[in-house]
BATI-248248 format. One line per 5 residues: number of its first residue (from 1); their letters; for each residue x negated, y, z of C-alpha. Coordinates in steps of 0.02 Angstrom, whole numbers, plus 50000, padded with zeros to 5 digits. Example, Ala and Ser with C-alpha at 12.3 -4.5 7.8 and 13.67 -1.06 7.14 Angstrom:
BEGIN
1> AS> 49385:49775:50390 | 49316:49947:50357
END
This chain:
BEGIN
1> XXXXX> 53715:49321:47570 | 53751:49468:47456 | 53913:49505:47548 | 53962:49652:47658 | 53978:49615:47844
6> XXXXX> 53989:49710:48008 | 53829:49719:48110 | 53766:49797:48271 | 53897:49741:48396 | 53975:49829:48492
11> XXXXX> 53945:49982:48379 | 53995:49897:48217 | 53941:49968:48050 | 53950:49898:47874 | 53795:49820:47799
16> XXXXX> 53747:49715:47648 | 53657:49551:47682 | 53497:49528:47582 | 53413:49382:47674 | 53430:49258:47817
21> XXXXX> 53283:49180:47909 | 53234:49071:48054 | 53063:49032:48124 | 53018:48916:47979 | 53112:48968:47821
26> XXXXX> 53175:49131:47743 | 53314:49138:47611 | 53318:49289:47493 | 53472:49342:47396 | 53458:49357:47206
31> XXXXX> 53582:49453:47101 | 53548:49339:46953 | 53586:49155:46962 | 53436:49038:46961 | 53420:48897:46831
36> XXXXX> 53480:48770:46958 | 53637:48871:46998 | 53582:48955:47160 | 53591:49140:47206 | 53446:49136:47328
41> XXXXX> 53262:49090:47338 | 53170:49001:47478 | 53010:49058:47563 | 52920:48975:47708 | 52870:49077:47860
46> XXXXX> 52686:49040:47872 | 52537:49145:47919 | 52577:49330:47930 | 52761:49302:47889 | 52779:49195:48044
51> XXXXX> 52695:49328:48152 | 52808:49461:48076 | 52963:49357:48116 | 52909:49334:48298 | 52878:49522:48315
56> XXXXX> 53046:49565:48237 | 53137:49447:48355 | 53052:49526:48506 | 53103:49701:48445 | 53285:49649:48427
61> XXXXX> 53292:49572:48601 | 53206:49722:48684 | 53317:49851:48597 | 53479:49764:48646 | 53421:49739:48825
66> XXXXX> 53338:49907:48860 | 53451:50023:48759 | 53620:49935:48754 | 53609:49825:48908 | 53654:49668:48810
71> XXXXX> 53569:49502:48841 | 53569:49407:48678 | 53497:49244:48742 | 53398:49134:48622 | 53383:49212:48449
76> XXXXX> 53352:49075:48321 | 53426:49155:48165 | 53400:49334:48105 | 53511:49416:47974 | 53425:49552:47871
81> XXXXX> 53545:49682:47802 | 53545:49860:47732 | 53660:49979:47823 | 53786:50088:47736 | 53717:50263:47701
86> XXXXX> 53867:50346:47617 | 53978:50355:47464 | 53956:50437:47296 | 54085:50479:47162 | 54049:50419:46985
91> XXXXX> 54146:50433:46823 | 54203:50267:46751 | 54249:50252:46567 | 54247:50444:46558 | 54427:50439:46621
96> XXXXX> 54435:50409:46809 | 54331:50435:46966 | 54270:50293:47076 | 54174:50282:47240 | 54015:50182:47256
101> XXXXX> 53924:50132:47413 | 53747:50191:47445 | 53638:50079:47555 | 53484:50119:47657 | 53313:50086:47584
106> XXXXX> 53240:49990:47733 | 53332:49832:47791 | 53356:49798:47975 | 53362:49632:48067 | 53509:49580:48176
111> XXXXX> 53534:49430:48287 | 53658:49306:48216 | 53766:49315:48374 | 53779:49506:48358 | 53864:49513:48187
116> XXXXX> 54047:49497:48135 | 54070:49418:47965 | 54259:49431:47945 | 54321:49587:48033 | 54492:49656:47992
121> XXXXX> 54485:49844:47969 | 54627:49959:47919 | 54516:50058:47799 | 54356:49994:47722 | 54331:50153:47619
126> XXXXX> 54384:50332:47649 | 54528:50392:47541 | 54480:50458:47370 | 54488:50647:47350 | 54461:50653:47162
131> XXXXX> 54543:50539:47035 | 54495:50617:46868 | 54344:50715:46804 | 54451:50869:46783 | 54492:50867:46968
136> XXXXX> 54310:50837:47015 | 54241:50976:46903 | 54370:51115:46894 | 54335:51273:46795 | 54232:51398:46895
141> XXXXX> 54163:51269:47015 | 53981:51282:47072 | 53859:51141:47031 | 53670:51115:47020 | 53571:51044:46875
146> XXXXX> 53459:50892:46898 | 53378:50894:46726 | 53188:50885:46731 | 53119:51047:46663 | 53151:51233:46672
151> XXXXX> 53334:51213:46727 | 53303:51096:46874 | 53388:51162:47031 | 53473:51306:46942 | 53644:51360:47003
156> XXXXX> 53776:51337:46868 | 53962:51368:46846 | 54080:51246:46761 | 54153:51322:46602 | 54258:51179:46535
161> XXXXX> 54279:50998:46589 | 54402:50946:46451 | 54259:50866:46354 | 54222:50746:46498 | 54289:50602:46392
166> XXXXX> 54135:50622:46282 | 54024:50611:46437 | 53974:50795:46439 | 54028:50949:46537 | 54001:51128:46481
171> XXXXX> 53919:51240:46611 | 53845:51415:46620 | 53669:51410:46694 | 53589:51560:46778 | 53404:51544:46744
176> XXXXX> 53271:51640:46840 | 53083:51625:46847 | 53015:51548:47006 | 52869:51626:47104 | 52719:51516:47138
181> XXXXX> 52661:51521:47320 | 52474:51517:47346 | 52382:51449:47497 | 52312:51588:47605 | 52168:51554:47726
186> XXXXX> 52216:51689:47850 | 52221:51590:48013 | 52075:51587:48133 | 51988:51424:48171 | 52034:51329:48329
191> XXXXX> 51903:51311:48465 | 51862:51164:48576 | 51897:51171:48763 | 51717:51212:48810 | 51699:51353:48683
196> XXXXX> 51868:51428:48725 | 51833:51419:48913 | 51665:51504:48887 | 51751:51644:48791 | 51877:51666:48933
201> XXXXX> 51743:51660:49068 | 51818:51511:49160 | 51785:51324:49168 | 51858:51200:49046 | 51959:51117:49184
206> XXXXX> 52031:51286:49233 | 52079:51322:49053 | 52164:51153:49036 | 52265:51185:49194 | 52315:51364:49159
211> XXXXX> 52376:51325:48982 | 52486:51185:49050 | 52607:51192:49196 | 52571:51255:49374 | 52709:51217:49499
216> XXXXX> 52722:51328:49653 | 52836:51303:49806 | 52888:51460:49898 | 52830:51482:50079 | 52689:51407:50178
221> XXXXX> 52632:51228:50168 | 52746:51100:50252 | 52758:50912:50272 | 52921:50891:50177 | 52917:50789:50016
226> XXXXX> 52881:50901:49868 | 53002:50807:49754 | 53152:50879:49846 | 53093:51060:49852 | 53122:51191:49717
231> XXXXX> 52971:51240:49615 | 52921:51386:49504 | 52813:51359:49351 | 52682:51495:49328 | 52583:51406:49192
236> XXXXX> 52574:51463:49011 | 52660:51304:48946 | 52559:51297:48786 | 52541:51108:48781 | 52647:50960:48832
241> XXXXX> 52555:50795:48854 | 52703:50686:48900 | 52811:50748:48756 | 52661:50754:48638 | 52703:50930:48584
246> XXXXX> 52598:51082:48541 | 52638:51267:48520 | 52620:51342:48348 | 52481:51471:48338 | 52409:51436:48511
251> XXXXX> 52362:51254:48537 | 52333:51103:48428 | 52284:50924:48463 | 52141:50849:48365 | 52192:50693:48267
256> XXXXX> 52019:50614:48282 | 51968:50644:48463 | 52144:50672:48533 | 52077:50823:48627 | 52158:50995:48638
261> XXXXX> 52095:51144:48539 | 52137:51326:48567 | 52159:51473:48448 | 52097:51651:48467 | 52273:51707:48517
266> XXXXX> 52271:51581:48659 | 52102:51647:48718 | 52166:51827:48719 | 52322:51774:48814 | 52219:51688:48950
271> XXXXX> 52107:51842:48963 | 52256:51958:48988 | 52328:51838:49118 | 52163:51841:49214 | 52155:52031:49207
276> XXXXX> 52334:52047:49270 | 52318:51925:49417 | 52133:51900:49460 | 52169:51841:49639 | 52274:51697:49570
281> XXXXX> 52128:51635:49461 | 52010:51647:49610 | 52121:51537:49717 | 52154:51412:49578 | 51968:51389:49549
286> XXXXX> 51949:51308:49723 | 52110:51205:49722 | 52112:51124:49551 | 52144:50946:49609 | 52319:50977:49675
291> XXXXX> 52477:50939:49578 | 52592:51058:49673 | 52539:51221:49756 | 52618:51319:49898 | 52637:51506:49901
296> XXXXX> 52534:51517:50059 | 52387:51431:49971 | 52381:51553:49826 | 52436:51715:49913 | 52400:51692:50099
301> XXXXX> 52420:51878:50136 | 52580:51902:50034 | 52693:51757:50086 | 52876:51801:50062 | 52842:51944:49940
306> XXXXX> 52904:51843:49788 | 52735:51836:49704 | 52774:51678:49604 | 52935:51758:49538 | 52838:51913:49488
311> XXXXX> 52711:51810:49390 | 52848:51710:49305 | 52938:51869:49253 | 52777:51938:49176 | 52748:51776:49079
316> XXXXX> 52921:51786:49001 | 52876:51953:48922 | 52725:51881:48830 | 52738:51837:48644 | 52698:51652:48667
321> XXXXX> 52874:51618:48731 | 52945:51641:48557 | 52821:51522:48475 | 52893:51362:48406 | 52852:51192:48478
326> XXXXX> 52810:51048:48365 | 52750:50869:48373 | 52563:50848:48384 | 52485:50808:48217 | 52624:50890:48116
331> XXXXX> 52576:50968:47950 | 52619:51150:47977 | 52554:51323:47935 | 52498:51449:48063 | 52595:51613:48085
336> XXXXX> 52453:51712:48004 | 52457:51599:47852 | 52647:51611:47835 | 52637:51800:47847 | 52507:51806:47709
341> XXXXX> 52610:51690:47598 | 52766:51795:47625 | 52676:51954:47572 | 52619:51869:47413 | 52793:51800:47376
346> XXXXX> 52873:51968:47410 | 52766:52049:47276 | 52812:51913:47151 | 52997:51923:47192 | 52998:52111:47158
351> XXXXX> 52932:52078:46984 | 53057:51937:46954 | 53227:52020:46959 | 53307:51981:46792 | 53415:51827:46767
356> XXXXX> 53487:51762:46606 | 53638:51652:46579 | 53637:51505:46461 | 53786:51394:46411 | 53742:51210:46404
361> XXXXX> 53837:51048:46378 | 53759:50921:46494 | 53800:50745:46550 | 53899:50725:46708 | 53765:50617:46792
366> XXXXX> 53638:50763:46791 | 53757:50877:46887 | 53758:50882:47076 | 53909:50939:47175 | 53899:50927:47366
371> XXXXX> 54082:50876:47385 | 54056:50721:47277 | 53934:50647:47403 | 53984:50589:47576 | 53857:50535:47707
376> XXXXX> 53669:50552:47712 | 53636:50543:47525 | 53493:50644:47449 | 53533:50741:47289 | 53378:50670:47204
381> XXXXX> 53314:50508:47281 | 53154:50513:47178 | 53096:50684:47238 | 52961:50704:47370 | 52919:50859:47471
386> XXXXX> 52750:50937:47506 | 52681:51097:47578 | 52713:51258:47480 | 52854:51178:47378 | 52997:51288:47322
391> XXXXX> 53170:51222:47371 | 53352:51272:47354 | 53492:51236:47477 | 53633:51130:47401 | 53739:51097:47558
396> XXXXX> 53897:51192:47609 | 53918:51126:47786 | 53760:51202:47864 | 53708:51376:47920 | 53600:51410:47768
401> XXXXX> 53695:51493:47625 | 53727:51388:47469 | 53595:51421:47336 | 53469:51504:47454 | 53289:51476:47401
406> XXXXX> 53134:51460:47510 | 52961:51385:47533 | 52911:51233:47637 | 52794:51288:47777 | 52795:51135:47892
411> XXXXX> 52830:50948:47886 | 52888:50864:48046 | 52883:50676:48054 | 53028:50586:48140 | 53008:50562:48326
416> XXXXX> 53012:50395:48414 | 53184:50426:48483 | 53283:50294:48577 | 53430:50284:48456 | 53584:50180:48483
421> XXXXX> 53567:50091:48317 | 53401:50014:48273 | 53430:50048:48088 | 53440:50235:48120 | 53265:50232:48192
426> XXXXX> 53196:50129:48049 | 53274:50239:47913 | 53235:50407:47996 | 53176:50543:47876 | 53056:50687:47908
431> XXXXX> 53120:50864:47925 | 53050:51018:47839 | 53034:51197:47901 | 53079:51317:47762 | 53040:51502:47751
436> XXXXX> 53185:51576:47649 | 53169:51725:47535 | 53314:51816:47618 | 53355:51821:47805 | 53526:51758:47861
441> XXXXX> 53625:51743:48021 | 53585:51590:48124 | 53407:51570:48061 | 53258:51543:48173 | 53118:51668:48202
446> XXXXX> 52931:51645:48205 | 52784:51744:48271 | 52733:51896:48169 | 52905:51900:48084 | 53033:52031:48134
451> XXXXX> 53177:51950:48038 | 53248:51776:48059 | 53218:51680:47898 | 53164:51505:47953 | 53268:51347:47961
456> XXXXX> 53233:51160:47980 | 53306:51066:47832 | 53340:50883:47790 | 53305:50807:47618 | 53493:50776:47600
461> XXXXX> 53528:50964:47600 | 53405:51031:47471 | 53328:51008:47300 | 53141:51021:47266 | 53116:51148:47125
466> XXXXX> 52928:51123:47122 | 52951:50937:47092 | 53081:50955:46955 | 52994:51096:46861 | 52818:51031:46894
471> XXXXX> 52749:51195:46957 | 52647:51127:47102 | 52476:51139:47019 | 52503:51294:46913 | 52358:51416:46925
476> XXXXX> 52387:51586:46851 | 52206:51643:46861 | 52083:51581:46732 | 51934:51506:46820 | 51780:51554:46721
481> XXXXX> 51619:51458:46735 | 51522:51595:46822 | 51422:51594:46981 | 51412:51723:47119 | 51281:51827:47025
486> XXXXX> 51395:51853:46877 | 51300:51769:46735 | 51368:51623:46638 | 51289:51455:46665 | 51222:51360:46512
491> XXXXX> 51331:51218:46448 | 51285:51043:46503 | 51236:50926:46362 | 51322:50760:46384 | 51258:50594:46319
496> XXXXX> 51346:50492:46187 | 51367:50338:46293 | 51540:50264:46318 | 51485:50105:46404 | 51407:50170:46565
501> XXXXX> 51486:50287:46690 | 51353:50288:46824 | 51305:50440:46924 | 51129:50421:46853 | 51185:50396:46673
506> XXXXX> 51115:50565:46620 | 50943:50534:46695 | 50794:50461:46604 | 50626:50431:46691 | 50479:50526:46619
511> XXXXX> 50396:50369:46553 | 50553:50324:46453 | 50563:50491:46363 | 50498:50476:46186 | 50411:50624:46105
516> XXXXX> 50478:50687:45942 | 50380:50624:45794 | 50377:50710:45626 | 50411:50544:45537 | 50581:50519:45623
521> XXXXX> 50688:50675:45620 | 50873:50697:45605 | 50921:50821:45471 | 50956:50987:45551 | 51095:51030:45430
526> XXXXX> 51199:50879:45480 | 51178:50880:45669 | 51260:51020:45767 | 51149:51075:45909 | 51204:51143:46076
531> XXXXX> 51175:51328:46091 | 51057:51399:46217 | 51117:51518:46352 | 51041:51666:46259 | 51132:51622:46100
536> XXXXX> 51293:51592:46194 | 51289:51761:46279 | 51230:51860:46131 | 51324:51777:45989 | 51507:51773:45946
541> XXXXX> 51630:51657:46033 | 51651:51495:45937 | 51805:51389:45909 | 51842:51271:46056 | 51832:51118:45943
546> XXXXX> 51663:51170:45874 | 51598:51209:46048 | 51655:51038:46112 | 51567:50950:45969 | 51409:51048:46002
551> XXXXX> 51413:51000:46186 | 51443:50816:46156 | 51329:50806:46000 | 51465:50714:45907 | 51460:50720:45717
556> XXXXX> 51518:50596:45590 | 51373:50634:45474 | 51246:50614:45612 | 51323:50449:45664 | 51319:50380:45487
561> XXXXX> 51140:50437:45462 | 51089:50354:45625 | 51169:50190:45576 | 51074:50187:45412 | 50906:50226:45491
566> XXXXX> 50925:50103:45633 | 50773:49991:45647 | 50812:49806:45667 | 50647:49772:45754 | 50680:49905:45886
571> XXXXX> 50644:49847:46062 | 50794:49854:46177 | 50757:50012:46273 | 50838:50077:46429 | 51022:50121:46406
576> XXXXX> 50993:50288:46489 | 50894:50353:46340 | 50992:50295:46189 | 50921:50407:46053 | 50985:50384:45879
581> XXXXX> 50813:50421:45804 | 50725:50274:45719 | 50577:50207:45814 | 50413:50180:45720 | 50324:50023:45781
586> XXXXX> 50154:50063:45853 | 50001:49953:45868 | 49996:49863:46033 | 49842:49899:46136 | 49775:49774:46259
591> XXXXX> 49791:49848:46433 | 49635:49851:46536 | 49634:49714:46665 | 49549:49769:46826 | 49523:49587:46877
596> XXXXX> 49394:49569:46736 | 49302:49727:46781 | 49165:49643:46884 | 49017:49734:46812 | 48884:49767:46942
601> XXXXX> 48839:49949:46970 | 48684:49987:47072 | 48708:50097:47223 | 48657:50278:47215 | 48573:50371:47357
606> XXXXX> 48686:50488:47451 | 48585:50640:47400 | 48627:50608:47217 | 48815:50586:47242 | 48855:50767:47210
611> XXXXX> 48713:50816:47095 | 48670:50693:46958 | 48807:50563:46971 | 48951:50672:47031 | 49050:50642:46873
616> XXXXX> 49031:50455:46895 | 49110:50455:47068 | 49245:50582:47027 | 49305:50493:46871 | 49313:50318:46942
621> XXXXX> 49464:50213:46897 | 49597:50183:47026 | 49550:50050:47153 | 49644:49885:47138 | 49761:49832:47278
626> XXXXX> 49635:49698:47335 | 49451:49657:47301 | 49438:49537:47152 | 49269:49465:47204 | 49179:49423:47365
631> XXXXX> 49091:49568:47451 | 48901:49576:47441 | 48813:49545:47606 | 48693:49603:47668 | 48707:49781:47604
636> XXXXX> 48587:49832:47464 | 48478:49941:47577 | 48441:49790:47689 | 48398:49665:47554 | 48221:49589:47550
641> XXXXX> 48099:49669:47432 | 47961:49591:47326 | 47820:49680:47419 | 47823:49556:47564 | 47653:49532:47651
646> XXXXX> 47548:49396:47570 | 47478:49322:47731 | 47654:49278:47790 | 47750:49129:47725 | 47877:49157:47589
651> XXXXX> 48057:49173:47646 | 48138:49161:47475 | 48193:48983:47510 | 48266:49017:47682 | 48453:49022:47703
656> XXXXX> 48540:49143:47819 | 48559:49092:47999 | 48748:49076:47987 | 48729:48940:47855 | 48600:48832:47945
661> XXXXX> 48725:48714:48025 | 48834:48694:47869 | 48761:48600:47722 | 48752:48694:47559 | 48838:48626:47404
666> XXXXX> 48676:48600:47309 | 48604:48499:47453 | 48749:48378:47450 | 48730:48355:47263 | 48543:48325:47277
671> XXXXX> 48572:48201:47416 | 48689:48101:47309 | 48570:48098:47162 | 48407:48066:47255 | 48418:48018:47438
676> XXXXX> 48230:48018:47463 | 48210:48194:47399 | 48354:48250:47511 | 48271:48181:47668 | 48102:48254:47627
681> XXXXX> 48175:48424:47589 | 48275:48424:47751 | 48121:48379:47853 | 48017:48512:47769 | 48154:48639:47793
686> XXXXX> 48171:48599:47978 | 47981:48615:48003 | 47982:48779:47910 | 48126:48848:48016 | 48040:48795:48176
691> XXXXX> 47875:48873:48131 | 47924:49035:48049 | 48039:49166:48117 | 48183:49218:48006 | 48174:49407:47982
696> XXXXX> 48363:49415:47958 | 48407:49334:48126 | 48373:49419:48293 | 48232:49348:48399 | 48350:49308:48543
701> XXXXX> 48455:49197:48432 | 48302:49109:48362 | 48236:49077:48540 | 48403:49004:48595 | 48404:48891:48442
706> XXXXX> 48229:48825:48482 | 48278:48789:48662 | 48430:48694:48606 | 48326:48590:48487 | 48193:48553:48620
711> XXXXX> 48322:48491:48745 | 48377:48353:48629 | 48197:48297:48593 | 48096:48189:48716 | 47948:48272:48805
716> XXXXX> 47789:48265:48709 | 47633:48179:48774 | 47493:48299:48787 | 47360:48166:48756 | 47443:48099:48601
721> XXXXX> 47476:48272:48534 | 47415:48286:48356 | 47282:48410:48316 | 47327:48587:48279 | 47391:48609:48105
726> XXXXX> 47403:48761:47997 | 47559:48862:48010 | 47562:48889:47824 | 47697:48782:47743 | 47650:48650:47621
731> XXXXX> 47694:48675:47441 | 47875:48624:47417 | 47954:48559:47257 | 48054:48686:47163 | 48237:48667:47206
736> XXXXX> 48379:48757:47122 | 48434:48893:47238 | 48611:48952:47267 | 48636:49125:47191 | 48640:49245:47336
741> XXXXX> 48742:49402:47345 | 48584:49508:47344 | 48557:49469:47161 | 48659:49552:47025 | 48792:49435:46957
746> XXXXX> 48772:49366:46783 | 48906:49379:46651 | 48976:49205:46653 | 49130:49151:46562 | 49256:49111:46695
751> XXXXX> 49415:49017:46671 | 49558:49137:46668 | 49680:49105:46807 | 49866:49115:46773 | 49937:49281:46828
756> XXXXX> 50077:49267:46954 | 50130:49445:46987 | 50044:49612:46983 | 50108:49668:47150 | 50059:49514:47254
761> XXXXX> 49906:49530:47368 | 49853:49351:47335 | 49842:49224:47195 | 49854:49035:47192 | 49721:48922:47114
END
């Protein structure tokens, strides 16, 4: 481990071993020696590591078998190594030049039987071209600066390299101001298949078919296999499902639903196609389920007149043929957006024409020269590339001129290509479409552009000026705090609370807001107040520091005054309303308990509800969630009155009919104290109930009760029947009666029950 071997038989390349693993254990190489004298660490393949090892072994076996045709057999040991990426010249001891290897960032796994540890090669390194710094940086040579700041990516010329022994080289830098591209929302929105088909006047299935490929075989229909016959494609070819490609400016695939969407340009193209060949659309509407069409099916009256060739010739003259194809889901701008950005950049470039030259003595490691790097080595490995970034070409061996500047307009992710080496697929880099400021020979063209100024670049051939100079988020316009009506909004007053960062931190409920009292006031002279909108608009513009203090209500004097006046007995209030004003303790008032409000109020006739006692009913307190005492039954209007007829027996001692079968509490107590009195009272009560009708019980119920009582009694003998007695009841001893609900309750002192919770609809004894 840690050594350089040859991997990827039979296409051997150099690689540096970083780890070796089997199904159970993984050994990692360490550059520093461990305390026990080892240069590696051990890790067990358990859990996700074991699953990862199994998946990596399957990938290695499938790649060798499907791509190279090599059967590896049983793979028990995997060697993880980083492939060689290239060589780079460095200055050693400020005297001589040396070549260093550059390795890939992502390691790749290889089967142990597919590596060669000790291979004899005639040349392990290419021959050195430069031996001294003077040879590497001759006078007048062109280099690029890698210093972070205003000179990043600037083209420079070497003035003198004699001072290389001190570690510095004198160069002349040509500095120019860079334009800042702005995003332009000039492209039309894409439509779904149903909306686009409705705009074209056809079905969604028809739109999907016409924007794809339509294969036509010349002549009438025959029984020969269609695979062996020549075909003509008369489709628009705006989408490619198998290749997963879309056409810029016409079609796009949704990343969420994976469905196709269509632009306004695509809709207009389909409309013009339908106007040019309406008979073709009529025939296709009835034969949509076929994969291959015959000329006799689409043009039955014009067989042999080269109709498919005529349609294909017309399609080649349409502007969609020059549109670029790209992978679905690529981050790219539409032609309308690129045209709008170019117009903006062109105006800025006209204003930026002057360049100034500056002589600098810089270190050799911040200079980039393309000839000192061999292989796929990026000029700045730390730089990343985004949309609208400004770049400069630093390669001599490509079509783009050296030092040409442009703007990134598209980012294309690497495709899942079937490469020969597995490491090339794992270390693939995205490519970037660049719109250059000046057109050049060999460049690509785009829609809406007359000149060819586009080229697809690799990160190894360019420097990112926006990254080095940090001009990605520069905004030249000052964004004022104004709304669409033009008036300035009042400043927001922030709270002095550094402990809570909630979205509701600036909200206080109405019941937590404390009114200002004249006893507790903060001195006005020491507390800066936030200005009102009227004062802000009408007064003079304050200093930014003063304005910030007024917004945040921060003042050292106010803070000190608040600390002195802080009340120690202050109740811990809600953190949302932390006022620095001292709180004056107030006398606690006993809240009114609705459970104790059991005062009896006589009912009022309905005629007096609005007239005399209207204020009483309107100003009643809020009803409790449940009734605190038993309801009164019967209602007051049906209660017995004192003017009962005198010739009828008194009914004051009678109990309601629903309590006749259940003994009353006072009866049980009397029975325990005096059994004889209990029996006599029960007998008298039964005789009274049998002889006198209860006015509160219906007659039918009383009759049924008498019949039930007579059934249980033996038949009476008529001869032994006692003489007729008076129906008037005999005088009964006075017995304490149970307080009925028809009498107003007396104010008794009840034992207060422990309160459980105010919001519970019940309470335990």
